[in-house]
C-alpha positions as CSV (number, residue, x, y, z in Angstrom):
1,M,0.0,-0.1,0.0
2,P,1.1,3.7,-0.7
3,R,2.8,5.4,2.2
4,K,2.3,9.2,2.9
5,G,4.9,11.2,1.1
6,E,5.6,8.6,-1.6
7,N,3.5,10.5,-4.1
8,I,2.2,7.2,-5.6
9,Y,-1.6,6.7,-6.1
10,K,-4.1,4.7,-8.1
11,R,-5.7,6.4,-11.0
12,K,-9.3,6.1,-12.2
13,D,-8.1,3.9,-15.2
14,N,-6.8,1.5,-12.6
15,R,-3.4,2.2,-13.4
16,W,-0.8,3.4,-10.8
17,E,1.0,6.7,-11.1
18,G,4.2,8.0,-9.2
19,R,5.4,11.6,-9.5
20,Y,8.9,12.6,-8.5
21,I,10.8,15.8,-8.7
22,T,13.4,16.2,-11.4
23,T,14.4,19.8,-10.9
24,Y,13.2,23.3,-9.9
25,N,12.3,26.3,-12.1
26,A,13.8,29.9,-11.7
27,A,10.9,30.7,-9.2
28,G,11.9,27.6,-7.1
29,K,8.8,25.6,-8.1
30,A,9.2,21.8,-8.4
31,I,9.2,20.2,-11.9
32,Y,7.7,16.8,-11.7
33,K,7.8,13.7,-14.0
34,S,5.3,10.8,-13.9
35,I,5.8,7.0,-14.1
36,Y,3.0,4.6,-14.7
37,G,2.5,0.9,-14.0
38,K,0.0,-1.8,-13.4
39,S,0.7,-2.1,-9.7
40,Y,1.9,0.0,-6.7
41,T,5.0,-2.2,-6.4
42,E,5.8,-1.8,-10.1
43,V,5.7,1.8,-9.9
44,K,7.7,2.1,-6.7
45,M,10.5,0.0,-8.3
46,K,10.4,2.1,-11.4
47,M,10.6,5.4,-9.4
48,K,13.5,4.1,-7.4
49,S,15.4,3.1,-10.4
50,R,14.6,6.3,-12.4
51,V,15.7,8.5,-9.4
52,E,18.8,6.6,-9.0
53,S,19.7,6.7,-12.7
54,E,19.3,10.5,-12.8
55,K,22.0,10.9,-10.3
56,I,24.5,8.7,-12.2
57,K,27.9,10.0,-12.7
58,P,29.7,9.2,-15.9
59,V,32.7,7.0,-15.5
60,A,35.3,5.7,-18.1
61,I,35.6,2.1,-17.1
62,S,34.4,-1.2,-18.4
63,F,32.3,-3.4,-16.2
64,V,34.9,-6.3,-16.4
65,S,37.7,-4.0,-15.1
66,W,35.3,-2.6,-12.4
67,A,34.5,-6.3,-11.3
68,E,38.3,-7.1,-11.3
69,E,39.0,-4.0,-9.2
70,Y,36.2,-4.7,-6.8
71,L,37.6,-8.2,-6.2
72,K,41.0,-7.0,-5.6
73,S,39.5,-4.6,-3.0
74,Q,38.0,-7.4,-1.2
75,G,41.1,-9.6,-1.1
76,D,41.8,-9.2,2.7
77,R,38.1,-10.0,3.7
78,L,37.8,-13.2,1.6
79,K,39.1,-16.7,2.2
80,I,41.7,-17.8,-0.3
81,G,39.3,-20.5,-1.7
82,T,36.5,-17.9,-2.0
83,Y,38.7,-15.4,-3.8
84,K,39.8,-18.0,-6.3
85,I,36.2,-19.1,-7.1
86,Y,35.3,-15.3,-7.8
87,E,38.5,-15.1,-10.0
88,R,37.2,-18.1,-12.1
89,Y,33.8,-16.4,-12.3
90,I,35.3,-13.4,-13.8
91,K,37.6,-15.3,-16.1
92,N,35.2,-18.0,-17.3
93,H,31.9,-16.3,-17.4
94,I,31.8,-12.5,-16.8
95,K,34.7,-11.5,-19.0
96,P,33.7,-13.6,-22.0
97,F,30.0,-12.3,-21.9
98,F,30.4,-8.6,-21.1
99,G,33.7,-7.9,-22.9
100,N,34.2,-4.1,-23.2
101,I,30.7,-3.0,-22.2
102,A,31.2,0.2,-20.2
103,L,30.0,0.1,-16.6
104,C,27.7,3.1,-17.3
105,K,26.0,1.3,-20.1
106,M,25.0,-1.7,-17.9
107,N,21.3,-2.3,-17.5
108,S,18.8,-5.0,-16.3
109,E,18.2,-6.3,-19.8
110,I,21.9,-7.0,-20.3
111,I,22.2,-8.7,-16.8
112,Q,19.1,-11.0,-17.6
113,A,20.7,-11.9,-20.9
114,F,23.9,-12.9,-19.1
115,V,21.9,-15.0,-16.5
116,N,20.1,-16.7,-19.3
117,S,23.3,-17.4,-21.1
118,L,24.3,-19.5,-18.1
119,S,21.6,-22.1,-18.6
120,H,24.2,-24.8,-19.2
121,I,25.4,-24.8,-15.7
122,S,23.8,-25.6,-12.5
123,P,21.3,-23.3,-10.8
124,S,23.4,-23.3,-7.7
125,T,26.5,-22.0,-9.7
126,I,24.4,-19.4,-11.4
127,K,23.2,-18.1,-8.0
128,G,26.9,-17.9,-6.9
129,I,27.9,-16.0,-9.9
130,F,25.0,-13.7,-9.7
131,S,25.6,-13.1,-6.0
132,F,29.1,-11.8,-6.9
133,L,27.8,-9.8,-9.7
134,R,25.2,-8.2,-7.5
135,E,27.9,-7.3,-4.9
136,T,30.0,-5.4,-7.6
137,L,26.8,-3.6,-8.9
138,K,25.8,-2.5,-5.4
139,K,29.2,-1.0,-5.0
140,A,29.0,0.9,-8.3
141,N,25.4,2.1,-7.2
142,K,26.8,3.3,-3.9
143,E,29.3,5.4,-5.9
144,N,26.4,6.7,-8.2
145,Y,27.9,5.1,-11.2
146,I,24.7,2.9,-12.0
147,A,21.2,2.6,-10.9
148,P,20.0,-0.6,-8.9
149,I,19.8,-2.6,-12.1
150,W,20.1,-6.0,-10.2
151,L,16.7,-5.9,-8.6
152,D,14.3,-7.6,-11.0
153,I,16.5,-10.4,-12.4
154,D,15.0,-13.9,-12.7
155,L,17.2,-16.8,-11.6
156,P,16.6,-20.4,-12.3
157,K,15.1,-22.3,-9.2
158,I,17.4,-24.5,-7.3
159,K,16.2,-28.1,-7.0
160,R,17.2,-29.5,-3.7
161,N,18.3,-33.1,-4.1
162,E,17.3,-35.5,-1.3
163,V,20.4,-36.3,0.9
164,T,22.0,-39.6,0.6
165,A,22.8,-41.5,4.0
166,F,23.8,-44.9,4.8
167,S,21.3,-47.2,6.4
168,R,21.8,-48.7,9.8
169,E,22.9,-52.0,8.3
170,E,25.4,-50.3,5.9
171,Q,26.8,-48.3,8.9
172,K,27.3,-51.5,10.8
173,Q,29.0,-53.2,7.9
174,I,31.5,-50.3,7.8
175,E,32.1,-50.1,11.4
176,N,32.7,-54.0,11.5
177,T,35.3,-53.6,8.7
178,L,37.0,-50.8,10.6
179,N,37.2,-53.0,13.8
180,I,38.7,-55.8,11.9
181,E,41.3,-53.8,10.0
182,K,42.3,-51.4,13.0
183,N,44.1,-48.9,10.8
184,P,44.6,-45.8,13.2
185,N,43.6,-43.4,10.5
186,D,40.3,-45.0,10.2
187,I,39.3,-43.1,13.3
188,G,38.4,-40.3,11.0
189,I,35.5,-42.2,9.6
190,L,34.0,-42.9,12.9
191,I,34.5,-39.1,13.8
192,C,32.4,-38.1,10.8
193,L,29.7,-40.9,11.7
194,Y,29.5,-39.8,15.4
195,A,30.2,-36.1,15.4
196,G,29.1,-35.0,11.9
197,L,32.3,-33.4,10.9
198,R,33.0,-32.2,7.3
199,I,36.1,-33.9,5.6
200,G,38.4,-30.7,5.8
201,E,37.4,-30.4,9.5
202,V,38.4,-34.0,10.4
203,C,41.7,-33.8,8.4
204,G,42.5,-30.5,10.2
205,L,41.6,-31.8,13.7
206,K,44.5,-31.8,16.2
207,W,44.8,-33.8,19.4
208,S,45.0,-30.5,21.2
209,D,41.4,-29.9,19.9
210,I,40.1,-32.8,22.0
211,D,39.4,-32.2,25.7
212,F,39.6,-35.8,27.1
213,K,38.8,-34.5,30.7
214,N,35.4,-32.9,29.6
215,K,34.8,-35.1,26.7
216,N,34.5,-32.3,24.1
217,M,35.9,-31.7,20.7
218,Y,36.5,-28.3,19.3
219,I,36.5,-27.4,15.6
220,N,39.1,-24.6,15.0
221,R,40.2,-25.2,11.3
222,T,39.6,-26.9,8.3
223,L,41.9,-28.2,5.4
224,Q,41.2,-27.2,1.9
225,R,43.0,-27.6,-1.5
226,V,43.5,-24.1,-3.0
227,T,45.1,-23.0,-6.2
228,V,48.5,-21.0,-5.6
229,D,50.3,-19.8,-8.6
230,G,48.7,-22.4,-10.8
231,R,49.3,-25.3,-8.4
232,S,46.8,-27.2,-6.1
233,V,48.1,-26.9,-2.6
234,L,46.8,-28.0,0.8
235,R,46.1,-25.1,3.3
236,E,45.0,-24.8,6.9
237,L,42.2,-22.3,6.9
238,P,39.6,-21.1,9.4
239,P,36.3,-23.1,9.5
240,K,33.8,-22.5,6.8
241,S,31.8,-19.9,8.8
242,E,31.7,-18.5,12.2
243,T,29.2,-21.0,13.3
244,S,31.4,-23.8,11.9
245,K,33.9,-22.9,14.8
246,R,32.2,-25.1,17.5
247,K,32.3,-27.3,20.5
248,I,30.9,-30.8,20.1
249,P,30.3,-33.2,23.0
250,I,31.8,-36.6,22.3
251,P,29.5,-39.6,22.7
252,Q,31.0,-42.5,24.8
253,C,31.4,-45.0,22.0
254,L,33.6,-42.5,20.1
255,F,35.4,-41.3,23.2
256,I,36.6,-44.8,23.8
257,K,38.0,-45.1,20.3
258,L,39.7,-41.7,20.5
259,K,41.3,-42.5,23.7
260,T,42.9,-45.7,22.3
261,A,43.9,-43.8,19.1
262,W,45.4,-41.0,21.3
263,K,47.8,-43.6,23.0
264,L,49.2,-44.6,19.6
265,R,49.5,-40.9,18.3
266,Q,52.5,-40.2,16.2
267,S,51.6,-36.6,15.0
268,V,50.0,-33.5,16.2
269,Y,47.1,-34.3,13.8
270,V,44.5,-36.9,14.6
271,L,44.7,-38.1,11.0
272,H,48.2,-37.9,9.4
273,T,50.4,-39.1,6.5
274,N,54.1,-39.2,7.4
275,Y,53.5,-37.1,10.5
276,H,51.7,-34.3,8.5
277,A,48.0,-33.7,8.3
278,M,46.2,-36.1,6.0
279,D,45.4,-34.7,2.6
280,T,41.5,-34.6,2.1
281,R,42.1,-36.5,-1.2
282,T,43.9,-39.2,0.7
283,F,41.0,-39.4,3.2
284,Q,38.4,-39.9,0.4
285,Y,40.6,-42.4,-1.3
286,Q,41.0,-44.7,2.0
287,Y,37.3,-44.1,2.7
288,K,36.4,-45.5,-0.8
289,K,38.6,-48.6,-0.1
290,I,36.9,-49.1,3.1
291,L,33.4,-49.2,1.4
292,L,34.7,-51.7,-1.1
293,R,36.0,-54.1,1.5
294,A,32.8,-53.6,3.5
295,G,30.6,-54.5,0.6
296,V,28.7,-51.2,0.8
297,R,27.5,-49.2,-2.2
298,Y,29.7,-46.1,-2.9
299,A,28.4,-42.7,-1.9
300,N,30.8,-39.6,-1.5
301,A,32.5,-39.1,1.8
302,H,30.1,-36.3,2.7
303,T,27.5,-39.1,3.1
304,L,29.2,-39.8,6.5
305,R,28.1,-36.4,7.8
306,H,24.5,-36.9,6.4
307,T,24.3,-40.4,8.0
308,F,25.3,-38.9,11.4
309,S,22.4,-36.2,10.9
310,V,19.9,-38.9,9.9
311,R,20.8,-41.0,12.9
312,A,20.5,-38.0,15.3
313,L,16.9,-37.3,14.0
314,E,16.0,-41.0,14.3
315,L,17.2,-40.6,18.0
316,G,15.0,-37.7,18.6
317,F,17.5,-34.8,18.4
318,D,15.8,-31.3,18.1
319,V,16.7,-29.5,15.1
320,K,18.3,-26.5,17.0
321,T,20.8,-29.0,18.8
322,L,21.6,-30.7,15.5
323,S,22.1,-27.4,13.8
324,E,24.6,-26.3,16.3
325,I,26.6,-29.6,16.3
326,L,26.7,-29.5,12.5
327,G,27.9,-25.9,12.5
328,H,25.1,-24.5,10.3
329,A,24.4,-20.9,10.2
330,D,21.2,-21.4,11.7
331,A,18.3,-24.1,12.0
332,T,16.6,-23.2,8.8
333,V,19.7,-24.6,6.9
334,T,19.2,-27.9,8.8
335,L,15.5,-27.9,8.1
336,R,16.1,-27.4,4.3
337,I,18.8,-30.0,4.0
338,Y,17.1,-32.8,6.0
339,A,13.5,-32.0,5.1
340,H,12.8,-35.6,4.0
341,S,14.3,-37.1,7.0
342,L,12.4,-34.6,9.1
343,D,9.2,-35.9,7.7
344,E,10.0,-39.3,9.1
345,H,11.0,-37.7,12.4
346,K,7.7,-35.8,12.7
347,R,5.8,-39.0,11.7
348,N,7.4,-40.9,14.4
349,S,6.8,-38.0,16.9
350,M,3.2,-37.7,16.1
351,A,2.7,-41.5,16.5
352,K,3.6,-41.1,20.2
353,F,0.0,-39.8,20.6
354,E,-1.1,-43.4,20.3
355,E,0.6,-44.1,23.7
356,I,-1.8,-41.5,25.3
357,I,-5.0,-42.9,24.0
C-alpha cells in the first residue's frame, strides 16, 4: 500500500502513477515527472530506479575492469578459496560475456541476458555467480555510477536433491570392517559418523582440539585445497563460517575409540600421513577402499556427515541442537537439507500420541 509522502496513487483507469521531482524552475517551483505501471510495487521500483539513474555520474571504465578492481579490494576479507572461485567467475563467465561493455552502459536487460546465457551450468552455480555480480553492482550504485539494475533479475530455481545417508545395516558393515582392520587413521570415518564433521574439518583436527577431561571436541580449522600460482596446494584455513567454529560433546562410543588412538599418536594431527596432516584426497581414497571391502555401495564421503544427521534425527535430536553440532548458520539450513528425514522424524513423533489414547 502507498505510504504518505511517496506520491504514488491509483488512477481512475486502474493504473498506478508515481510522481517525482526532477528539478526546480527559476521561481523555485518543483518540476515533476510521472511514471505509470499496473501495480503499486511496479511503480515504486520504477521510481527508485529512475531517481537513481538520474543521479548517475559518468565513469570511463568497463564493467569487467570494475569487477576485477572490486575483487582486488575485497582480497583481505575473503578466504583464499572464495577469492579463487570469484576469479574463475570473472575469467570463465563474466569477461567472455560482457567484454568491453562500459559500466555506465549496464542495465537490467543485459544482466538478464547474461543470466540466461548460463543455462548450461547448475542453478546453484548461477546463483553464486549472480551473488558476486550483484555485490559489484551494489558497490557501483553506492558510488552513483549505475542505478540498482540488479533488482528484477529472474534466476533459475534450485532443485534440492534428497540427501543420501547410509542405512543402519550399511553403517554396521562399515564399522565392522574398521574394527577388523584396526588402521589408526580410520578413526576419521568414525568421527564423521558420530560427530558429523566435514572432511576438511576432520583432516584438520589436532589432538589439542580434544578435551579428554570434559569429553568435548573443538572445531578450530579446516584443510582445503586451493590454487596458488597455478598449483593445487593443501592449506589450513579457518572453519567454513563463524558458526562452523564450534564445540561438540563426544559420545561415549567415540570417546573410547579416541582414547585408544591417542595412546598410539604419532603426530599433532589426529589423522596424518608421514606425520603431516592427511590430505583430504587421501581421506576420500581410503574411505572408498573401506566401502569396497565392507561390501557397501559407494556414496561420496560427505555421506558420513549426512548419516550422522539422519541417525541423530532418528534418535530424537531437536533441530536446533543438531544445527549447532553440524555448525550450520541457523536451524533453517538444517531444516532445508534434511526436510525428507524430518518428515519421518515428525511422523514418528506424532505417532507417540497413540501412547496417550
